[in-house]
N, C-alpha and C positions, 0 to 999 in steps of 0.2 A: 437605924433604918436598914432593912434588908435590901439586897440587890434588886429583887423584883419590885419592891416599893419605890426604890430610886428610879427604876426604869419607867414605872407608871407615872411617877411625878414628872419625869422628863417628857414623856409623851403628852401629858396634860398641858405642860407649858408650851410645847410645840403646837398643840391644837389651838390653844388660846392665841398664839402668834398668828396662825393661819386664819383664825376667825376674825381677828382684828384687822388684818390687812387683805382679806380676800375680796373686799369690795372693788379693788383695782384690777381684778382679773376676771376673765370670762368664766363660764360654767365648767364644772368638772364632770367628765363622762367616763364611766367604767363599763366597758363592753365585754361581757363574759364570752369566753370561747366555748364551743359546744362540747368538745371532747379532747382530752389530753392523755397521752400515754407517756409515762416518764420513768426514768431510772432512779429518781430521787425519792427519799422518804419524807422530806420536808419541802413545802412549797410556799412561796410568797404570792401576794396578790398580782404582781406584775407577770408572774409565770402562768396565771390562769385567765388573765384578762388584759385587754388593751386599755391603757389609761391615758386620757387626754385632759390637760389643764395647762393654762399659761403660767401658772405659779410653779416654777421649777422646784422650789423647796417642798411644796406640798406634794408634788409628783414623786419626789424622792421618799417622802414620808409614807405615802400610800403604797408605793412599790415595795417597801420593806415590811409591810404588815404580813405576818405569818397567818396562813389560812388552813394549812394542813400540817400535822405533825405525826411522825412515825407511821406512815402508810406502809403496810406490809407488802412484800413481794407477791404479785398475783392478785392483790385485793383491788376492788373497785368501789368507789364511793360517788355520791352525787351531792353537789352543793346547790341549793336553790338561791333565788334572789333574796329571800328572807334570811337565809344563813349568812349571806354576804353583809346584809344590813346589820345583823347582830354582831358580826365580827368588827364592822366599822364602829359600832357603838362601844364595844369593849376597848377600842383604841381611841376613844374620845372624838370620833368623827360623827357629826350629825348626818345620818343617811339621807335626810330630806334635802340636804344641801348638795347632794351628789346625784347625778342621773345614772341609773344602772340599766343597761340594755341587756336583755337576755333573761330567760326565766330560770335557767339552771345550767350547770356544767358537770359533765361526768369525768372523773379522774380515775385512771388505772395505773398502778405501778407494774412495770414489766417484771415478769418472773426472772429471778436471778439464776441464770444457767451458767455453770462453770464448765467450760469446754477446753479442748486442746488449744483453740485460738486464744482463749483468755489467758492460759498459762504461757503460751508462746510470746504474747505481748509483754507479759511481766518479765520474762526471761530477757527479751530484747532491751527493755527499759533498764533492767539491772546491769546487763553487760555494757550497754552504751554509756552508762554512768561510770562504771568501774574501769572500762578499757576504751580509751579514746581512739586507738589506732588498730582496730580489728574490723574485719568484714565477716559477718555471720553468713555461712554458706548453707547450713541446715541445722535443724533442731529435732532431735530424736527423743520422743517421750511416749508413754502409753497412758492415755486417760480417756475414759468413757464419759461423755457429758452427763452431768447430774444437776438437779435443782437444789438450791439452798433456800431454806425458809427464813433466813436471817442474814444480816450483814456478815461479811467474811473478810479475812486478810490472807495474803499470800506472802510468805517469807522464803527467800532463796538463800541458800548457802553453797559456797564453792567447796568441792571436795578435793579436786586435784586438777592439774593443767599440764598439757604437753605442748609441743610446738604447733599442733594442728587441732587439738581437741580440748574442750573444757568439760569437766564432769561436775554437775550440780545436783543438789537435792532441793526440791520445793516442798514447803509445808503449807497446806491449805487448812485454815483454821476457822471454824464457825461454831457458835454456841460452845458446847463442851466437847466438840469433835475435832479430830485432826487427821488429815490425809497426807501421807508421805509419798512423793513421786521422785524417782531418779531420772535425771536428764543428761543427755550427751549432746554437746554442741560442737559442730565442725566449723572451724573458722580459718581465716587467712590474716596474717599480720600485714598491716598497711604502713606505708611510709610516705612522707611528703617528698615529692620529686618534681623537677622541672620537666614539662612535656610540651610538645609543639601545639600551638593554637590552630595550626593548619598543616597540611602536608608540606614537607620541605624536601625539595629535590636535590639530587646529587650535584655537588659543586656550589650550592648556596652557602653563604656565610650567615651564621645564626646571629640574630640581633635580639636586643632586649624585648622588643615588641613581638617577637616570634614565639615567645615561650610564656608559660604560666605555671604556677605551682598547684599540684593536685595530689590527692591521696591515691596511691597505686599499690598493687600487691607487692610485698617485699620479695625481691628476687636477687639472686647472686649477680653482682656486677652492674646493677641498675645505678645510673648516675643520680645522686641526690643533691649535689652541689651545682647550682646554676652557673657558677663562675666557670665551670669546666665547659659548658656549652657556649657561653658568650664568645663570639669571635671565631668559633670553630667552623671548619668546613665540613659540609655534609658528605659522607662517604657513600652511604646507601640511603635511599628514600626514608624519611622519618614520617610516620603516620600521625595524624592529628590525635592528641590525647593519649598516645602510647609512650611508655617509658623508654628512655634511651640508654644504650649500652656503649661502652668505650669503643668497641669495634665499628660502630656506626658513624663515627665522626673522626675528623683530624683536628685535635685541639689546637688552639692558638695560645700556646704557653708563653707567658711573659718572660719566663726563664726556661731556657732549653738546655738539655743535657749537653755537657762538654763545652758550653759557651762561657765566655769570660763575664763575670758579674762584679758589680760594685758592692762590697761588703761594708755595712755601716755598723760601727760599735758606738752606742750612745748610752752611757751610764754615769749617773751622779755628776752631770754637767760636763763630762768628758766625751768628746765626739771624735772618732777616728774613722777614716775610710781607707780600706785596702782593696786589693784585687784578688778575686778568687775564681775557681773553676767549678761550675755547677756539676754535681755528680748525678743529678736526676732532673727530669722535667718538673716544673712547679707552676701551680696557678696561684693567683693572689690569695694570701692568707695561709697558704700551705707551708708546713715546715719541711725543709729539704736539707740534704747534706751538701756542703760546699767545702772545697779543698783550698786552704790558704796557699796561694801561689808561691810565697816566699819560704814558708816553713814546712809545707806539706801536711800540716795538721788539718784534721777533718772537723769542720765547724757546723753546729746545728743553726740554721738560719730560716727566717720567715720571709717569704716572697712579698714584697711591698710595692713592686712596680716593674716596669720593663727593664730587665737585666739588673735589677736592684734588690738586695736582700738585707735584712736586719738580723744581726747576731743575737741569738736568744739563749746562749749557753751560760755557764757560770762566769765568775769574774776572771 
């Protein structure tokens, strides 16, 4: 049995089911719309009419009935009430059991116009999918709007990339034709960074609830680790939503340069604690250099708390 025959058989079974159990439901009403302008080539009954029935499964069945196939761009057709009845018959629905309101409906498929905006939207879709952390500033391309009498596809290929520009080629393909367009995109690299939720004034201590993570333009010196901000004192007013640079705050380092720290060695069940001198400021999680007070040896250590570091070097 072919696929089309199987589908017809399934529809027939569904119809018989609805016929047997429809007595427990109210009447079914199909109200035709007067006019529809669409971008689609294929339309189902639910797209050209309002359907009302208490039988939800019957509603799904009716909604999915195809009424128009391969409507060409710019073409207009009219479906009468008789046309709808014939379509229902072909789908094993008795038109006399359904109330149809409206004498006819006119359908028009919009002309397919490929414009600069069409191509820009495709470029944005392509770049947003490929690059998660960029902000598009401008798209430069040369395209005069033109009509396509058939379905088309747009394929985009990246040619090259610099720190501020992307160079692409778009191929517009329809029927046996192909149009090639070169595109230049200006962009900015974005990074996730902690920014103030509100203006923070000089002298304020920055708390967890004062900041949030947002995408901001990548700039030299912008603080991207929120641990640097937490507990820091505001040196110059911080504006809501604006990235913060080190010169704007006085960090509250848990480990300060030239301070004595507890150095923990914890390997293979052996735990040793010694005293060291921090050679640089450090925030929690940061690797800094610490001088062993006894031997003078420089040790790489990770800041894990107030005046406390964990040795992370070799054995």
